[in-house]
N, C-alpha and C positions, 0 to 999 in steps of 0.2 A: 481531569480531562480524559484519561485513558479509558476509563469504564464507559463514559459516555460516548466516545468515539467508537469503540468496539461494539456497543449495543446498537448504535446507529449503523455500523457496517453489517451487523447481523440482519437488520431489517432491510438493507440495500440488497442483500445477497439473494433475496427472493426473486429479484429481476435479472439474475444472472442468466446467460444462455449456455446450458451445459448439458445438451441432450446426449453426449456420448459418455461423459463420466458421472452424470448426476451429482457432481461435487460443486455446488454453488458457493462462490466466494465473493465477499463485498468488502469494499475498502472506503474510508472517508478521510480525505486530507484537510487538515485545517492550517491556514496559512498564518503568518505572524501577525496580520491585521484582522484575523478572525473570520475570514471567509471559508467556507466549506465546499468541498469538490467530492463528488461520489464516483465510485467505480465499481464495475462487476467484471467477473471473468466471462469471456465470450470465445466459446469453442468454435473449431471449424473442422470439417471432415478431413481436410489436409492437416493432420495433427500439429505440426510445428507453427502453423498460421494463427493458432489461437492467441488470445490476449489476457494476461493476468489482470485480476482486480486492481492491484497497486499501481500497475503501468496505466490502466485506463483512468484512474483517479489523478494520477500526476500529470498525464496528458491534458486533462480538462483544466487543471491548474495553470499548466504552461500556456494553454490556448488563451486563458484570460490574463496572461502576462506575468505569472509567478515563475521564477526560475530558482536554481540552487541557492540555499541560504534563506530563502523566503517561505518555506514550509515549516511550521512549528511543530507538527504532530501528524501521525497517521494511525488510525485504527483499522484492523484487518481481522477477519473471521479466522484465520489460520496463520500458522507460522509461514513466513515468506520464502519462497523458492529462492535458489542461489542467483538466479538472474535477477529477481526482483531486490534481493539484497544489495546487488550492484547499483540498481537504480536508487534505492533509498540513501545508500552511502553517498552517490554523486550529488544528491539533492541536499545532503547535510542534514538530515532530519533528526533533531535531538530526542524526539520520543516516538518510538515505534512500538505500538501495543498490539498484542493479539491474543486470543483465547487458546489456552493450552487444552490438551485433550483431557485433562482432569478437572476443566471448568474455571481454573484460575486465569487471571490476566497477567502475562508477561509484559515488561516494558523495558526496552533497551534503547541506547543510542545507536543510530544506524552504524556507526563505525564499529561497534562492538560485535554486530552480527557479520561483519566482513572484515576480520582482522588481515593485517599485512597485505593491503591492497595498494593500488597505485596512488601517487601524489595527484591531487586535483588542483586545476587552476583556481585562483581566487574568483569568487562569483562577481 
């Protein structure tokens, strides 16, 4: 599943809005019942107002009724930033995959990407 989701994320990244960095990122979230939600990074001239691809994919899933514990996997075109690692951890995603700089795919459980974090309420 990880290779497929990362490849789909790479295709989705072409739709990113990244006029300032030219760094296009895509993400695809797969829910436990097999639905997929896509996301891209969207930059803004007021730098901190941009949105990461992981967040936009998760927001789409939440808008469709999926919350923490209901996301099975996410494929991303790059290693997630620190803020997104918190989002991935909060949603308890068991399979987070992204392409490394050397072209290989890394797959981790979200909790491994953000050790020693806060306890979360049960979903």
